[in-house]
C-alpha positions, 0 to 999 in steps of 0.5 A, spaced: 517 529 459 512 530 465 510 536 468 513 539 474 507 538 478 506 531 476 513 529 477 512 532 484 506 529 485 509 522 483 515 523 487 511 524 493 507 518 492 513 514 491 515 516 498 508 514 501 509 507 498 516 507 501 512 509 508 507 504 506 512 498 506 516 501 512 509 501 516 507 494 514 514 491 516 513 495 523 506 492 524 509 485 522 514 485 527 509 487 532 505 481 530 511 476 530 513 478 537 506 478 539 506 470 537 501 472 530 506 469 525 500 468 520 498 476 521 506 477 520 507 473 514 501 477 511 504 484 513 511 482 510 508 480 504 504 486 504 510 490 505 514 487 499 508 489 495 508 496 497 515 496 495 514 494 488 509 499 487 514 504 489 519 502 484 513 502 479 512 509 480 519 511 480 521 507 474 515 510 470 518 517 472 525 516 470 522 513 463 518 519 462 524 523 462 524 526 469 527 524 475 524 519 480 526 521 487 526 517 494 526 522 500 527 520 508 522 515 510 519 517 517 519 512 522 512 508 523 508 507 529 510 500 532 505 499 538 498 496 537 493 494 542 490 488 538 490 485 531 483 489 530 486 495 532 492 494 527 488 492 521 483 498 523 490 502 522 491 498 515 485 500 512 485 507 514 492 508 511 490 504 505 484 509 504 489 515 505 493 512 499 487 511 495 485 518 496 493 520 494 492 516 488 486 519 486 488 526 487 494 525 482 489 522 477 485 529 478 492 533 477 493 529 471 487 531 468 488 538 469 495 538 466 492 534 460 497 528 462 493 522 459 498 518 459 500 518 466 492 518 468 492 511 464 498 509 468 495 510 474 489 507 473 492 500 475 493 503 482 486 506 482 484 498 481 489 496 486 487 500 491 480 498 490 482 491 492 487 493 497 481 496 501 476 490 500 481 485 502 482 489 509 475 490 510 474 482 509 480 481 514 476 486 519 470 482 518 473 476 520 476 479 526 469 481 528 466 474 527 472 471 531 473 476 536 479 479 539 481 473 544 479 467 539 485 469 534 488 462 533 485 460 527 484 467 524 492 467 525 493 460 522 488 462 516 490 469 514 494 468 508 488 464 505 484 471 505 490 474 501 487 476 494 492 476 489 493 483 486 491 485 479 496 484 474 501 490 473 499 494 466 504 492 461 511 495 461 513 500 467 514 494 472 520 493 476 
């Protein structure tokens, strides 16, 4: 069974992953309405991935004899000045998620919960990839500029790197 502190931290992460999914759906909707169908597709796919992360953690909590919970998800922002601004917000959010996961890993060390610490290593690696992918997108946006987005929007899905395979077990 997980300690109370680890359970609370993991449940808080479940909420953050749910928010991430909602955030990317809101961003995708903004992009779609603005005519950036490629950006929207990338963000919808990202939203699906975040939902899977949420489920992976929730199910892990349950499998360890605690109770996974999902609280209310606050409404994400819906307006962005440009595609560049949107992806800068994506990077900032992914860095926030990385920090949150790292804090849980640290807590697991303090609690001597090496099983959960090991489980979280997949997420640590995933976040490295997430941040790298968004930085790559921002680099491409810098190359094309804010007003030459047609080809970027058409080709953005080719920039989507596959996620590392989830650790065995605990997959939704």
